[in-house]
KEKE-3310 file (N, C-alpha, C; in steps of 0.2 Angstrom, whole numbers, plus 5000, padded with zeros to 4 digits):
npx = (4955:4964:4970:4958:4955:4967:4965:4953:4958:4967:4958:4951:4960:4963:4951:4949:4959:4957:4945:4950:4955:4945:4930:4920:4909:4891:4889:4889:4889:4889:4897:4915:4915:4924:4924:4921:4930:4940:4945:4951:4962:4969:4971:4971:4964:4956:4944:4930:4929:4935:4931:4920:4915:4914:4902:4903:4912:4923:4923:4918:4928:4932:4932:4919:4916:4928:4936:4942:4959:4970:4972:4986:4995:4993:4991:4988:4989:4983:4967:4959:4966:4971:4982:4983:4991:4988:4987:4985:4970:4955:4949:4932:4921:4910:4893:4892:4890:4875:4873:4885:4894:4902:4915:4927:4927:4914:4907:4912:4926:4943:4955:4968:4972:4966:4974:4974:4965:4970:4974:4985:4982:4977:4985:4990:4983:4973:4962:4948:4941:4928:4929:4930:4938:4952:4964:4972:4985:4989:4999:5009:5007:5014:5025:5022:5017:5019:5022:5024:5020:5014:5017:5015:5018:5019:5016:5023:5026:5038:5038:5047:5050:5050:5046:5037:5038:5033:5035:5035:5035:5040:5037:5039:5047:5058:5061:5061:5052:5052:5042:5037:5026:5015:5014:5019:5032:5045:5056:5067:5074:5077:5086:5086:5076:5069:5080:5086:5095:5108:5117:5124:5116:5105:5090:5080:5065:5059:5049:5045:5048:5055:5058:5071:5073:5085:5087:5091:5086:5077:5076:5065:5070:5069:5058:5066:5080:5079:5083:5087:5090:5101:5101:5108:5104:5104:5100:5110:5119:5124:5124:5118:5106:5100:5096:5095:5086:5082:5085:5086:5083:5085:5077:5063:5057:5055:5042:5037:5043:5046:5048:5051:5051:5066:5076:5071:5068:5057:5054:5044:5043:5037:5035:5041:5032:5033:5040:5054:5065:5075:5089:5095:5113:5128:5135:5131:5129:5126:5115:5108:5102:5088:5076:5065:5048:5038:5025:5015:5003:5003:5010:5007:5007:5012:5010:5019:5017:5019:5021:5017:5015:5006:4999:4994:4988:4986:4983:4975:4964:4967:4969:4982:4988:5003:5015:5031:5038:5034:5022:5005:4993:4980:4968:4958:4947:4946:4932:4926:4915:4904:4894:4904:4917:4934:4946:4959:4970:4981:4988:4988:4983:4983:4974:4975:4964:4961:4955:4954:4961:4961:4968:4963:4969:4963:4949:4948:4948:4948:4945:4937:4937:4930:4932:4922:4908:4911:4921:4936:4949:4962:4962:4962:4970:4984:4991:5007:5022:5033)
npy = (5173:5162:5165:5163:5150:5144:5148:5141:5128:5128:5130:5119:5109:5112:5111:5097:5091:5095:5088:5075:5075:5076:5072:5062:5068:5067:5057:5064:5059:5043:5030:5030:5037:5050:5067:5083:5092:5084:5078:5090:5091:5079:5076:5068:5052:5047:5038:5028:5017:5001:4991:4982:4985:4972:4973:4975:4964:4962:4954:4957:4952:4955:4956:4962:4979:4983:4987:4984:4990:5001:4995:4991:4983:4970:4955:4945:4929:4917:4915:4912:4914:4927:4938:4949:4963:4973:4989:4986:4985:4996:5004:5006:5020:5021:5023:5013:5022:5025:5017:5010:4999:4988:4992:5005:5017:5019:5025:5037:5037:5040:5029:5031:5043:5044:5040:5037:5027:5016:4998:4985:4972:4957:4959:4952:4942:4931:4930:4922:4918:4924:4934:4930:4928:4917:4913:4918:4926:4929:4926:4933:4946:4952:4957:4969:4977:4990:5000:5017:5022:5019:5006:4990:4989:4984:4968:4954:4941:4931:4928:4918:4909:4894:4890:4900:4910:4923:4940:4953:4970:4982:4997:5007:5001:4999:4987:4971:4956:4939:4926:4908:4900:4896:4903:4899:4900:4912:4916:4924:4940:4956:4970:4981:4981:4996:5003:5014:5016:5018:5009:4993:4984:4990:4999:5013:5017:5007:5002:4993:4977:4969:4956:4949:4939:4932:4929:4940:4953:4967:4981:4994:5007:5021:5030:5037:5035:5035:5027:5012:4996:4983:4966:4950:4933:4927:4937:4946:4961:4969:4981:4997:5010:5025:5036:5052:5066:5077:5076:5067:5049:5050:5051:5056:5049:5033:5023:5011:4997:4988:4975:4973:4966:4963:4967:4978:4990:4998:5012:5020:5037:5044:5057:5065:5063:5055:5042:5033:5025:5011:5000:4983:4979:4972:4970:4964:4972:4985:4997:5005:5021:5024:5032:5045:5047:5060:5070:5066:5064:5059:5045:5028:5014:5000:4989:4979:4974:4963:4973:4985:4997:4999:5010:5016:5031:5045:5059:5066:5053:5038:5026:5023:5018:5015:5015:5008:5019:5029:5035:5040:5028:5025:5031:5030:5037:5034:5031:5040:5039:5032:5017:5010:5016:5021:5029:5029:5020:5011:5000:4987:4972:4958:4943:4926:4925:4937:4946:4961:4968:4980:4989:4999:5012:5021:5022:5010:4995:4981:4979:4970:4969:4966:4962:4972:4966:4963:4973:4981:4971:4977:4986:4980:4975:4965:4950:4952:4954:4940)
npz = (4897:4898:4911:4919:4917:4923:4936:4939:4938:4949:4960:4959:4962:4975:4981:4979:4986:4999:5001:5002:5015:5024:5031:5020:5007:5002:4987:4971:4959:4949:4958:4956:4944:4936:4941:4933:4938:4943:4931:4926:4934:4932:4918:4902:4897:4908:4917:4922:4936:4933:4941:4953:4969:4982:4992:5010:5012:5020:5034:5051:5066:5078:5096:5107:5107:5100:5084:5067:5064:5056:5040:5034:5028:5015:5007:4994:4994:4988:4980:4991:5003:5010:5016:5030:5038:5051:5060:5074:5083:5084:5098:5102:5104:5118:5123:5108:5093:5084:5068:5066:5056:5057:5055:5059:5052:5048:5058:5058:5063:5061:5059:5057:5063:5075:5087:5100:5102:5098:5100:5103:5096:5087:5076:5065:5052:5042:5028:5021:5004:5005:5014:5028:5043:5044:5050:5065:5070:5084:5093:5089:5092:5102:5096:5092:5102:5114:5105:5100:5088:5071:5068:5060:5043:5030:5021:5014:5002:4994:4977:4973:4983:4989:5001:5005:5014:5026:5026:5036:5038:5051:5054:5064:5074:5067:5061:5052:5051:5048:5045:5046:5034:5040:5051:5063:5067:5071:5060:5057:5061:5055:5057:5072:5086:5090:5088:5078:5062:5049:5044:5039:5046:5052:5051:5046:5049:5040:5025:5015:5006:4992:4979:4970:4955:4956:4970:4978:4989:4991:5001:5005:5013:5020:5027:5035:5030:5016:5006:4996:5001:4997:4999:5000:4995:5008:5016:5019:5020:5005:4997:4992:4986:4979:4991:5001:4994:4981:4968:4952:4954:4968:4985:4994:5005:5004:4999:4994:4985:4969:4958:4940:4923:4914:4923:4929:4942:4953:4962:4974:4978:4990:4997:4988:4977:4966:4954:4955:4943:4941:4936:4936:4937:4931:4942:4957:4968:4964:4957:4942:4939:4929:4925:4930:4935:4937:4946:4954:4968:4982:4981:4985:4984:4973:4959:4948:4931:4916:4906:4911:4924:4939:4950:4966:4971:4983:4983:4970:4976:4968:4955:4944:4928:4920:4907:4903:4900:4907:4903:4905:4905:4909:4921:4936:4947:4964:4974:4989:4996:5007:5007:5001:4999:4999:5010:5009:4999:5005:5003:4990:4982:4971:4966:4959:4952:4947:4956:4965:4979:4992:5005:5018:5027:5034:5035:5040:5036:5024:5007:4994:4977:4961:4944:4932:4922:4905:4904:4898:4896:4897:4907:4919:4933:4933:4941:4950:4941:4937)
capx = (4953:4969:4970:4952:4956:4972:4962:4948:4961:4970:4953:4949:4965:4963:4945:4949:4964:4953:4940:4953:4957:4940:4924:4918:4902:4887:4891:4886:4889:4890:4904:4920:4915:4928:4921:4924:4936:4946:4948:4955:4968:4973:4972:4967:4964:4953:4938:4927:4933:4934:4929:4914:4916:4910:4900:4903:4916:4928:4918:4921:4929:4935:4928:4914:4920:4934:4935:4949:4963:4973:4974:4992:4998:4989:4994:4983:4993:4978:4960:4956:4970:4973:4986:4982:4994:4985:4990:4981:4963:4953:4944:4926:4917:4904:4890:4894:4885:4871:4876:4891:4893:4908:4922:4927:4925:4906:4904:4916:4932:4948:4960:4975:4973:4964:4979:4973:4960:4974:4976:4989:4979:4975:4989:4992:4978:4972:4955:4946:4938:4922:4931:4929:4945:4954:4969:4974:4992:4989:5005:5015:5005:5019:5030:5019:5016:5023:5024:5021:5019:5009:5019:5016:5017:5018:5017:5025:5029:5042:5036:5052:5052:5046:5043:5032:5039:5029:5039:5031:5039:5037:5040:5040:5052:5064:5063:5058:5051:5051:5038:5035:5020:5009:5014:5021:5039:5048:5062:5072:5073:5082:5086:5086:5070:5069:5087:5086:5102:5109:5122:5123:5112:5100:5085:5076:5058:5058:5043:5043:5053:5054:5062:5074:5073:5091:5087:5092:5081:5077:5072:5064:5072:5062:5056:5072:5086:5078:5088:5085:5096:5102:5103:5109:5099:5104:5098:5116:5120:5129:5124:5112:5106:5095:5099:5090:5087:5077:5088:5083:5086:5085:5070:5060:5053:5054:5036:5036:5047:5043:5052:5048:5055:5073:5080:5069:5066:5053:5054:5040:5046:5031:5034:5043:5027:5036:5043:5061:5066:5082:5090:5101:5119:5132:5138:5125:5129:5125:5109:5109:5096:5085:5071:5061:5042:5035:5019:5010:5001:5006:5010:5007:5009:5012:5011:5022:5015:5024:5022:5014:5015:4999:5000:4989:4990:4982:4980:4969:4964:4966:4974:4985:4992:5008:5019:5038:5041:5030:5016:4999:4988:4973:4967:4952:4946:4943:4927:4927:4908:4902:4897:4909:4922:4940:4949:4966:4972:4988:4991:4984:4985:4979:4975:4976:4957:4961:4951:4958:4960:4963:4969:4962:4973:4960:4942:4950:4946:4950:4939:4938:4934:4930:4931:4915:4907:4913:4926:4942:4955:4968:4961:4962:4977:4986:4996:5014:5027:5038)
capy = (5167:5158:5166:5161:5143:5142:5149:5136:5122:5129:5129:5112:5105:5114:5108:5090:5089:5096:5082:5069:5075:5077:5067:5062:5071:5062:5056:5068:5055:5036:5029:5028:5041:5056:5073:5088:5095:5079:5078:5096:5090:5073:5076:5063:5045:5046:5035:5025:5011:4994:4986:4983:4983:4967:4976:4971:4958:4961:4952:4959:4947:4958:4956:4968:4986:4984:4986:4984:4996:5003:4989:4994:4978:4966:4951:4939:4923:4913:4918:4909:4915:4934:4940:4956:4966:4979:4993:4984:4987:5002:5004:5010:5024:5018:5017:5013:5026:5021:5016:5006:4994:4983:4995:5012:5023:5019:5030:5044:5037:5039:5025:5034:5049:5043:5035:5035:5022:5010:4993:4980:4965:4954:4963:4948:4937:4929:4930:4917:4922:4928:4939:4928:4926:4910:4912:4924:4925:4933:4925:4938:4953:4955:4961:4976:4980:4996:5005:5023:5024:5015:4999:4986:4993:4980:4961:4952:4934:4931:4923:4913:4906:4888:4889:4905:4914:4929:4946:4959:4976:4986:5004:5010:4997:4998:4980:4966:4950:4934:4920:4903:4902:4894:4908:4896:4901:4918:4913:4929:4947:4960:4977:4980:4984:5003:5006:5016:5017:5018:5005:4987:4980:4994:5003:5019:5017:5003:5003:4988:4973:4966:4950:4948:4932:4928:4928:4946:4956:4974:4984:5001:5010:5021:5037:5041:5034:5037:5022:5005:4992:4977:4960:4944:4928:4925:4943:4950:4968:4970:4987:5001:5015:5030:5042:5058:5072:5078:5074:5060:5044:5051:5050:5060:5044:5027:5020:5005:4995:4983:4972:4971:4962:4966:4970:4985:4991:5004:5014:5025:5042:5046:5064:5068:5063:5052:5035:5032:5018:5008:4993:4979:4979:4965:4970:4963:4977:4991:4998:5011:5025:5024:5037:5047:5050:5065:5073:5062:5068:5055:5038:5024:5007:4999:4982:4979:4968:4962:4979:4991:4999:5001:5014:5019:5038:5048:5066:5063:5046:5036:5021:5025:5014:5018:5011:5008:5025:5034:5038:5038:5025:5025:5033:5031:5040:5029:5035:5040:5039:5025:5011:5006:5020:5021:5036:5028:5013:5011:4994:4983:4965:4955:4936:4923:4926:4944:4950:4966:4969:4986:4990:5006:5014:5027:5019:5004:4989:4979:4978:4966:4972:4961:4966:4973:4962:4966:4978:4981:4968:4981:4990:4975:4974:4958:4948:4955:4950:4936)
capz = (4898:4901:4918:4922:4917:4928:4942:4940:4940:4956:4964:4959:4965:4982:4984:4979:4991:5005:5002:5004:5021:5028:5030:5013:5006:4998:4980:4966:4952:4950:4961:4951:4938:4938:4940:4929:4942:4943:4924:4925:4937:4930:4911:4898:4899:4914:4916:4927:4939:4930:4946:4957:4976:4985:4998:5016:5011:5026:5040:5058:5071:5085:5102:5107:5108:5095:5077:5063:5064:5049:5036:5031:5024:5012:5002:4992:4992:4984:4981:4997:5008:5010:5023:5032:5043:5053:5065:5079:5083:5087:5103:5100:5109:5122:5119:5101:5090:5079:5061:5066:5051:5058:5054:5063:5048:5047:5063:5058:5066:5056:5063:5056:5067:5082:5089:5107:5102:5095:5104:5099:5096:5080:5071:5059:5051:5036:5027:5015:4999:5007:5019:5035:5046:5044:5055:5069:5073:5090:5096:5087:5094:5107:5092:5090:5109:5116:5099:5100:5081:5067:5068:5054:5037:5024:5022:5007:5001:4988:4972:4971:4989:4989:5008:5005:5021:5026:5028:5039:5040:5056:5053:5071:5078:5062:5060:5047:5053:5043:5048:5042:5031:5045:5057:5070:5069:5069:5057:5056:5062:5052:5061:5079:5089:5093:5087:5071:5060:5042:5042:5036:5050:5055:5046:5048:5047:5033:5022:5010:5003:4985:4978:4963:4953:4958:4977:4981:4993:4991:5007:5005:5019:5020:5029:5038:5027:5009:5002:4995:5003:4993:5003:4996:4997:5015:5019:5021:5016:5000:4994:4993:4981:4981:4995:5002:4990:4976:4961:4949:4958:4975:4988:5000:5008:4999:5003:4991:4979:4966:4952:4934:4919:4911:4928:4931:4949:4953:4969:4975:4982:4993:4998:4981:4972:4959:4954:4952:4940:4941:4933:4939:4933:4931:4949:4962:4974:4961:4952:4938:4938:4922:4924:4935:4933:4942:4945:4958:4974:4987:4979:4991:4983:4966:4956:4941:4927:4911:4902:4914:4931:4942:4956:4970:4973:4988:4981:4972:4978:4962:4953:4938:4924:4916:4903:4906:4899:4912:4900:4909:4900:4912:4928:4938:4954:4969:4978:4996:4999:5010:5011:4997:4997:5003:5012:5007:4997:5007:5000:4986:4980:4966:4966:4952:4948:4945:4961:4968:4986:4994:5012:5019:5033:5038:5037:5044:5034:5018:5002:4988:4971:4956:4937:4930:4916:4899:4905:4894:4900:4898:4912:4924:4936:4933:4946:4949:4936:4940)
cpx = (4958:4970:4964:4953:4961:4969:4957:4952:4964:4964:4951:4953:4964:4957:4945:4954:4961:4948:4943:4955:4952:4935:4921:4910:4898:4889:4886:4885:4890:4897:4909:4920:4919:4923:4924:4931:4942:4949:4953:4962:4972:4974:4968:4968:4961:4946:4935:4931:4931:4932:4923:4916:4911:4908:4900:4907:4920:4924:4922:4922:4931:4930:4924:4918:4926:4932:4942:4952:4965:4975:4980:4995:4993:4992:4990:4988:4989:4972:4957:4961:4974:4976:4984:4987:4991:4988:4986:4974:4961:4948:4938:4924:4911:4899:4892:4888:4881:4874:4882:4890:4899:4915:4922:4925:4918:4903:4909:4923:4937:4954:4967:4977:4971:4968:4978:4968:4964:4976:4980:4987:4976:4979:4990:4986:4977:4964:4954:4943:4932:4923:4930:4937:4946:4959:4970:4980:4993:4995:5010:5012:5010:5024:5028:5018:5021:5025:5020:5020:5015:5011:5019:5014:5016:5019:5018:5027:5032:5039:5041:5054:5047:5043:5037:5032:5036:5034:5034:5036:5036:5041:5043:5046:5059:5066:5059:5058:5049:5048:5038:5028:5014:5009:5017:5028:5041:5055:5068:5070:5078:5081:5086:5081:5072:5076:5087:5094:5102:5115:5120:5117:5106:5096:5083:5069:5057:5051:5041:5049:5051:5059:5064:5074:5079:5092:5088:5086:5082:5073:5071:5065:5073:5060:5061:5078:5085:5083:5084:5091:5095:5104:5104:5104:5098:5102:5104:5117:5125:5129:5118:5112:5100:5098:5094:5092:5081:5079:5085:5087:5087:5078:5069:5056:5052:5048:5035:5041:5045:5048:5048:5053:5062:5076:5077:5067:5062:5052:5049:5043:5039:5030:5036:5037:5029:5038:5050:5062:5073:5082:5096:5107:5123:5135:5132:5124:5127:5119:5111:5102:5094:5081:5068:5054:5039:5028:5013:5009:5005:5006:5011:5010:5009:5013:5014:5020:5021:5026:5019:5015:5008:5001:4994:4992:4984:4979:4980:4969:4962:4970:4976:4989:4997:5012:5026:5042:5038:5024:5010:4994:4981:4973:4960:4952:4943:4938:4928:4920:4907:4895:4903:4916:4928:4942:4956:4967:4979:4992:4986:4987:4980:4980:4975:4969:4956:4956:4956:4956:4964:4963:4968:4964:4969:4953:4943:4946:4949:4944:4941:4934:4935:4929:4924:4914:4908:4918:4932:4947:4961:4968:4961:4969:4979:4990:5003:5018:5032:5042)
cpy = (5162:5159:5163:5153:5140:5143:5143:5129:5122:5127:5122:5108:5106:5110:5100:5087:5089:5090:5076:5069:5076:5072:5067:5065:5066:5062:5060:5065:5048:5035:5027:5032:5048:5062:5078:5091:5090:5078:5084:5094:5084:5072:5071:5056:5043:5044:5032:5019:5005:4989:4987:4981:4978:4970:4972:4965:4957:4960:4953:4952:4949:4957:4962:4974:4988:4984:4986:4991:4998:4997:4991:4989:4973:4962:4945:4933:4918:4917:4917:4910:4922:4936:4947:4958:4973:4982:4992:4985:4993:5001:5009:5014:5020:5023:5018:5017:5022:5022:5013:5000:4989:4986:5003:5017:5024:5024:5036:5043:5036:5035:5027:5039:5048:5038:5033:5029:5015:5005:4988:4973:4963:4958:4959:4943:4936:4929:4925:4922:4926:4933:4937:4927:4919:4909:4919:4923:4930:4932:4930:4945:4956:4959:4968:4980:4985:5001:5011:5026:5019:5008:4995:4990:4989:4972:4958:4945:4934:4926:4917:4909:4900:4887:4895:4908:4921:4934:4951:4964:4981:4992:5007:5007:4996:4991:4976:4959:4945:4928:4914:4904:4900:4899:4905:4898:4908:4916:4918:4936:4951:4967:4975:4984:4991:5006:5008:5017:5017:5014:4999:4983:4984:4998:5009:5020:5013:5003:4996:4983:4971:4961:4950:4941:4928:4927:4934:4949:4963:4977:4992:5004:5018:5028:5041:5041:5036:5033:5016:5001:4985:4971:4954:4939:4926:4931:4947:4956:4967:4976:4991:5007:5019:5036:5048:5063:5072:5077:5068:5054:5044:5051:5055:5055:5038:5023:5013:5003:4989:4981:4971:4967:4966:4969:4976:4985:4998:5006:5020:5031:5046:5054:5068:5067:5060:5045:5035:5025:5017:5002:4990:4980:4972:4965:4969:4968:4984:4991:5004:5014:5025:5030:5039:5050:5054:5066:5069:5066:5065:5048:5034:5017:5005:4991:4983:4973:4967:4968:4985:4991:5001:5004:5016:5026:5041:5055:5067:5056:5042:5030:5024:5019:5017:5013:5012:5014:5031:5037:5035:5035:5025:5027:5033:5033:5034:5033:5035:5039:5032:5023:5008:5010:5018:5029:5035:5021:5013:5005:4991:4977:4962:4947:4933:4923:4933:4949:4955:4968:4976:4987:4997:5007:5019:5025:5013:4997:4987:4978:4974:4969:4967:4965:4966:4968:4966:4972:4976:4977:4972:4985:4986:4974:4967:4956:4951:4950:4946:4932)
cpz = (4900:4908:4922:4922:4922:4935:4944:4942:4947:4961:4965:4963:4973:4985:4984:4985:4998:5007:5004:5012:5026:5027:5023:5013:5002:4991:4976:4959:4954:4953:4955:4945:4940:4937:4935:4932:4942:4936:4923:4928:4934:4922:4908:4901:4906:4913:4922:4930:4935:4935:4950:4964:4978:4992:5004:5016:5017:5032:5047:5062:5077:5090:5103:5110:5104:5088:5073:5064:5057:5046:5032:5026:5021:5007:5000:4989:4987:4985:4988:5003:5007:5016:5024:5038:5045:5059:5071:5078:5086:5092:5102:5105:5112:5124:5111:5097:5085:5072:5061:5061:5052:5057:5057:5059:5047:5053:5064:5061:5060:5060:5062:5061:5074:5086:5096:5108:5100:5101:5100:5100:5089:5075:5064:5058:5044:5035:5021:5010:5000:5013:5027:5037:5046:5049:5059:5072:5079:5094:5095:5089:5099:5103:5091:5097:5111:5111:5101:5093:5078:5067:5062:5048:5031:5026:5015:5007:4994:4983:4970:4977:4989:4996:5009:5012:5020:5029:5030:5041:5045:5056:5059:5074:5073:5061:5055:5050:5048:5047:5043:5040:5035:5051:5064:5072:5066:5066:5057:5058:5059:5056:5068:5082:5092:5092:5079:5069:5052:5040:5039:5039:5053:5049:5050:5046:5040:5031:5018:5009:4996:4984:4971:4962:4956:4966:4981:4984:4993:4997:5006:5012:5019:5021:5032:5033:5019:5005:5001:4996:4999:4998:4998:4998:5004:5019:5022:5017:5011:4996:4995:4987:4983:4985:4996:4997:4985:4969:4958:4952:4965:4978:4993:5004:5003:5002:5000:4986:4976:4960:4946:4929:4917:4916:4931:4938:4949:4961:4970:4980:4984:4993:4992:4976:4965:4960:4951:4949:4939:4937:4936:4934:4934:4938:4954:4967:4971:4957:4948:4938:4930:4920:4930:4933:4939:4941:4949:4964:4980:4986:4985:4990:4975:4965:4949:4937:4921:4907:4905:4921:4934:4949:4960:4973:4978:4986:4974:4973:4971:4961:4946:4935:4920:4912:4906:4903:4903:4909:4904:4904:4903:4919:4930:4946:4958:4974:4985:4999:5001:5007:5007:4996:5001:5005:5010:5005:4999:5004:4995:4983:4975:4966:4959:4948:4946:4950:4964:4975:4988:5002:5014:5026:5037:5040:5041:5042:5027:5013:4997:4982:4965:4949:4935:4923:4910:4899:4900:4898:4901:4904:4919:4927:4936:4939:4945:4944:4940:4935)
residu = (MET:ALA:ALA:ALA:ALA:ALA:SER:LEU:ALA:ALA:LEU:ALA:LEU:SER:ALA:LEU:THR:ALA:ALA:GLN:GLU:GLN:ALA:PRO:LYS:PRO:ALA:GLN:ALA:PRO:ALA:GLY:THR:PRO:THR:ALA:ARG:GLU:ARG:VAL:ILE:MET:GLY:PRO:ASN:VAL:GLY:PRO:SER:PRO:TYR:THR:VAL:VAL:ARG:GLY:TRP:HIS:LYS:PRO:PHE:ALA:LYS:GLU:GLY:PHE:ALA:PHE:GLY:GLY:ASN:SER:GLY:LEU:PHE:ALA:LEU:THR:PRO:ASP:ARG:ILE:PHE:VAL:ALA:GLN:ARG:GLY:GLU:ALA:ARG:LEU:PRO:GLN:PRO:ILE:PRO:ALA:GLY:PHE:ALA:GLY:TYR:ALA:GLY:SER:ILE:GLY:MET:ASN:VAL:LEU:THR:VAL:THR:ALA:ALA:ARG:THR:TRP:GLN:ASN:CYS:LEU:TYR:THR:LEU:ASP:ARG:ASN:GLY:HIS:VAL:LYS:GLU:ARG:TRP:THR:GLN:TRP:ASP:THR:LEU:CYS:GLU:GLY:SER:ASP:GLY:PRO:GLY:PRO:HIS:ARG:ILE:ARG:ILE:SER:PRO:TYR:ASP:ARG:GLU:GLN:ARG:VAL:TRP:VAL:ILE:ASN:GLU:THR:PHE:HIS:THR:ILE:TYR:VAL:PHE:SER:ASN:ASP:GLY:LYS:LYS:LEU:LEU:MET:THR:LEU:GLY:GLU:LYS:ASN:VAL:PRO:GLY:LYS:ASP:ALA:THR:HIS:PHE:GLY:LYS:PRO:GLN:ASP:VAL:ALA:PHE:LEU:PRO:ASP:GLY:ARG:ILE:LEU:VAL:ALA:ASP:GLY:LEU:ASP:ASN:HIS:ARG:ILE:VAL:ILE:LEU:ASP:LYS:ASN:ALA:LYS:TYR:ILE:GLY:GLU:PHE:GLY:GLY:PRO:GLY:THR:ALA:PRO:GLY:GLN:PHE:SER:GLY:VAL:HIS:ALA:VAL:ALA:ILE:GLY:PRO:ASN:GLY:LEU:ILE:PHE:GLY:LEU:ASP:ARG:SER:GLY:GLY:ARG:ILE:ASN:VAL:PHE:ARG:THR:THR:THR:ASP:PRO:ALA:LYS:MET:GLU:HIS:VAL:ASP:THR:TRP:ALA:GLY:PHE:GLY:LEU:PRO:LEU:ASP:LEU:ILE:VAL:ASN:ARG:ASP:ALA:VAL:TRP:MET:ALA:ASP:LEU:TYR:PRO:LEU:ARG:PHE:VAL:LYS:LEU:ASP:PHE:LYS:GLY:ASN:ARG:LEU:TYR:THR:TRP:ILE:VAL:PRO:THR:GLU:LEU:PRO:ASP:GLY:PHE:LEU:GLU:VAL:HIS:THR:PHE:SER:VAL:ASP:SER:GLU:LEU:ASN:LEU:PHE:GLY:GLY:ASP:ASN:GLN:TYR:GLY:ARG:SER:GLN:LYS:MET:VAL:PRO:ARG:ALA:GLY:VAL:ASP:PRO:ALA:LEU:ILE:ILE:GLN:PRO:PRO:TRP:ARG)
# end
């Protein structure tokens, strides 16, 4: 019996992983309800999604023949101003197949893999609360042009910055751009375009930034260097931690970094399938390793609240809530079935009204989710701690 149960679990994991990599199949259960196989893989505290997707929220605005590219970066500054960094737009096949619903995934295109269809236009823009475009920062499309890789990866704004400057991380060019909040000025460039490195002024496929209350900046650097770089409030290098490897506190690709209370720092080890936890010390240039939480598929992004960590994982596609000891408090499966599904929640953000926004790097769109009526408040993701 034990051998049969182990075999069933292995088959379930194999089938679910394959499902994430292929076109989704018709739903067999209400959206957001985990299947028996998914429960076998993920263990206890698995339940339905506490959110309802606002169908068709992200309104198309590309010119004819184009659609959204991979929505890799997303940040809800307010409920009525949501920043999006996308990996250009996708050129649609001609004639456009029947069933096109305004985004490439609706006609079977995966904008992550169909790289030949990528065009570097409308890379940065903002949306209002109803999903209509507000601003298009097309003047900065030139910063993405010529890229032979995915380009923009994250977009962030420090909660401690009165000017609310906008940070955009460009993975392929090994650079980080800092813009004025209105998008009119490029205020600072960190790293050197097309010049990877691992010294004090260069990066290797950086992925993310986070901001400490004292003004220090943390750079998740990244897919080449596997380190987190510490910058002072003027963006000057003062130290680093992590490093490549599989030991506790090391990384196989730092995909995201976030700050919590009591000096806690959380770094996603994407290929390692885990979260490394660190804490600030009395030395601004040093961090101490606290813990490592393993057992995830391909963790992509996270938000830290006052007493919990929320993470988006890809294999299987899910949201996971953990306490600060790494215990899994709740998990829900993210449906892949259209019209409301995701193929990847590459990034997610929460506004002050507790709406949840997810950027899909494969279907090619962002979606807005609102808490279900009467849902347990403990299952709703709060805005990031500050």
